[in-house]
C-alpha positions in Angstrom: 12.8 -7.9 56.0 12.1 -9.0 52.3 8.7 -8.8 50.8 8.9 -11.7 48.6 10.6 -13.8 51.6 8.1 -13.3 54.0 5.0 -14.0 51.4 6.8 -17.5 50.4 6.9 -18.3 53.9 3.5 -17.4 54.7 2.1 -19.6 51.5 4.2 -22.4 52.6 3.1 -22.0 56.4 -0.7 -21.3 56.1 -3.6 -22.1 53.6 -5.4 -18.9 54.4 -4.2 -16.0 51.4 -3.0 -13.0 51.9 -3.0 -9.7 49.7 0.0 -8.4 48.8 -0.4 -4.8 50.9 -0.6 -7.2 54.0 3.1 -8.2 53.3 4.3 -4.8 52.0 2.8 -3.2 55.3 4.0 -6.1 57.9 7.4 -5.4 56.3 6.8 -1.8 57.3 5.6 -3.2 60.7 2.2 -1.4 60.0 -0.9 -3.5 61.3 -4.6 -3.3 61.3 -6.0 -0.3 60.8 -2.4 1.5 60.0 -1.7 0.6 63.9 2.4 0.0 65.3 2.7 -4.0 63.9 4.7 -5.5 66.6 7.7 -8.0 64.7 9.7 -10.2 66.1 12.4 -12.0 63.3 14.7 -15.2 64.1 17.2 -15.3 61.2 20.0 -18.6 61.0 22.9 -17.2 58.4 20.6 -14.3 57.7 17.9 -16.3 56.4 14.3 -16.1 58.5 13.6 -18.9 60.2 11.0 -17.8 62.3 8.6 -14.5 62.8 5.5 -13.2 64.8 3.7 -10.4 63.8 1.1 -9.3 66.8 -0.5 -5.8 67.6 -2.6 -4.2 70.1 -6.2 -3.4 69.7 -8.7 -1.7 71.4 -11.1 -3.2 73.5 -13.8 -1.3 72.8 -15.7 -2.2 69.5 -13.7 -5.4 69.3 -15.6 -8.4 68.0 -13.3 -10.6 70.4 -13.7 -8.0 73.8 -15.8 -11.1 75.1 -12.8 -12.8 76.0 -12.4 -10.1 78.8 -14.2 -9.7 81.8 -16.3 -6.1 81.8 -15.0 -5.4 85.0 -11.6 -6.4 84.5 -10.6 -2.7 83.6 -8.5 -3.4 80.4 -8.5 -1.5 77.7 -6.7 -3.3 75.1 -6.0 -6.8 73.8 -2.8 -7.9 72.0 -3.9 -9.7 68.6 -1.7 -12.2 67.1 -1.6 -12.3 63.2 0.5 -14.6 62.0 3.2 -16.9 63.8 5.5 -19.5 61.6 8.9 -21.4 61.9 10.6 -23.5 59.2 9.4 -27.2 59.6 13.7 -27.9 60.1 13.8 -25.5 63.2 10.7 -26.8 65.1 12.3 -29.1 67.1 14.6 -26.1 68.8 12.1 -24.5 70.4 12.2 -21.4 68.1 8.3 -21.2 68.3 8.2 -21.2 72.1 10.6 -18.2 71.9 8.4 -16.4 69.5 5.4 -16.8 71.5 7.2 -15.7 74.6 8.5 -12.6 73.2 4.8 -11.7 72.3 3.9 -12.4 76.2 6.7 -10.5 77.0 5.6 -7.6 74.9 1.8 -7.4 75.8 3.5 -7.6 79.7 4.8 -3.9 78.5 1.7 -2.3 79.1 -0.4 -2.4 81.7 -3.8 -2.2 80.6 -3.4 -5.6 77.9 -5.8 -7.8 79.3 -4.9 -11.0 77.2 -2.7 -12.0 74.0 -5.3 -14.2 71.5 -5.3 -15.7 68.3 -7.7 -17.9 65.9 -6.3 -21.3 64.8 -8.1 -23.5 62.0 -9.9 -25.8 63.7 -8.1 -28.9 61.9 -4.5 -27.7 62.9 -3.5 -30.0 65.6 0.0 -29.6 65.8 -0.9 -25.9 66.5 -3.6 -26.4 68.9 -1.4 -28.7 70.7 1.4 -25.7 70.8 -0.5 -23.1 72.0 -2.2 -25.4 74.5 1.5 -26.4 75.7 2.6 -22.8 76.1 -0.7 -22.1 78.9 -3.0 -20.7 75.9 -7.1 -21.4 76.6 -9.5 -22.7 74.4 -12.3 -19.9 74.5 -14.7 -20.8 72.0 -15.4 -21.8 68.2 -16.5 -20.1 66.0 -18.1 -21.0 62.4 -17.0 -19.9 58.8 -13.8 -17.7 60.3 -12.0 -18.9 57.5 -13.0 -19.1 53.6 -10.3 -20.9 51.7 -10.8 -22.3 47.9 -14.0 -21.0 48.8 -15.0 -23.5 51.7 -15.9 -22.0 54.8 -13.8 -23.4 58.1 -14.1 -22.8 62.0 -11.5 -21.1 63.9 -10.5 -22.1 67.7 -10.0 -18.8 69.4 -7.4 -19.4 72.5 -6.4 -16.8 74.5 -3.7 -16.7 77.4 -4.6 -14.1 80.1 -2.1 -11.1 81.3 -1.4 -9.4 84.2 -4.1 -10.1 87.0 -7.2 -9.8 84.0 -10.0 -12.6 83.7 -12.4 -14.0 81.3 -15.9 -13.2 82.3 -17.3 -15.0 85.5 -19.6 -17.8 83.7 -16.0 -18.6 81.6 -14.1 -18.0 84.5 -15.8 -21.1 86.5 -15.9 -23.1 83.5 -11.8 -23.1 83.6 -11.4 -23.4 87.0 -14.1 -26.3 86.6 -11.9 -27.9 83.7 -8.6 -27.7 85.6 -10.3 -29.7 88.9 -11.6 -32.3 86.5 -8.4 -32.5 84.8 -6.8 -33.4 88.1 -9.1 -35.4 89.1 -8.7 -37.8 86.1 -5.2 -37.7 86.4 -5.4 -38.9 90.2 -7.7 -41.3 88.9 -5.4 -42.4 86.5 -2.5 -43.0 88.4 -4.6 -45.1 91.1 -5.5 -47.5 88.2 -1.9 -47.5 87.0 -1.2 -48.7 90.5 -3.5 -51.4 90.8 -3.3 -52.9 87.5 -2.6 -56.5 87.9 1.4 -56.4 86.3 1.8 -53.7 89.3 0.0 -56.1 92.1 2.5 -58.6 90.7 5.2 -56.0 91.3 3.7 -54.9 94.8 3.7 -58.7 95.7 7.6 -59.6 94.3 6.8 -61.1 91.2 7.5 -60.4 87.5 5.9 -61.9 84.5 8.5 -64.1 83.7 8.9 -65.4 87.0 5.3 -66.7 87.1 5.7 -68.3 84.3 9.2 -69.8 84.8 7.7 -71.8 88.1 4.6 -72.7 86.3 5.7 -75.8 84.4 2.0 -76.6 83.0 1.4 -73.9 80.9 2.6 -74.1 77.3 4.7 -71.3 75.7 1.9 -69.8 74.0 0.3 -69.3 77.2 3.9 -67.9 78.6 3.9 -65.1 75.7 0.1 -63.9 76.7 1.6 -63.4 80.6 4.5 -61.9 79.5 3.2 -58.9 77.5 0.5 -58.1 80.5 
């Protein structure tokens, strides 16, 4: 892995500035506190187009240990430091392959309770991506990032492994959110079913047939009915 290539990609993908030692260590698979850094690289024609760096961290004395229930028995959590993919390859599922690789790596450690990461609050594309891949929003952290002397909050997202779980109050919240989501989908589908155009279709009519059979309506009204 080339130091300069890695640096240029990070500068392209992320607003956060990393030190040169970060890139030097990453190329050597050295992570936080000199621990082992899991690396997955995707290349096309010998050019790096996507990467992910992740590291097991001890659960104790970890500022993010709150993501795991104290009675769970987990000893470590897997932190995603950075994940990126060149824009021209983002529609080919490469990012999902990278995140899948990290989850698979986490599953090799039976004491790893979760995969987790931080994402800056305004990066909606990344947020949608992680939620699509079953990561759960856990909490917001104010002033997590400092960019050009401005402070930005981060969202903490978690993917639980094995049978480990969040603290009880968060578990209840997750279950409530899931139940509400299912309920809203059912209500939405019912509303879609009973809206006026659906009622017309139920009785065998279409908007065009209604207007064609009503010779007293002018063309303006026909357009309104047809666009219902």
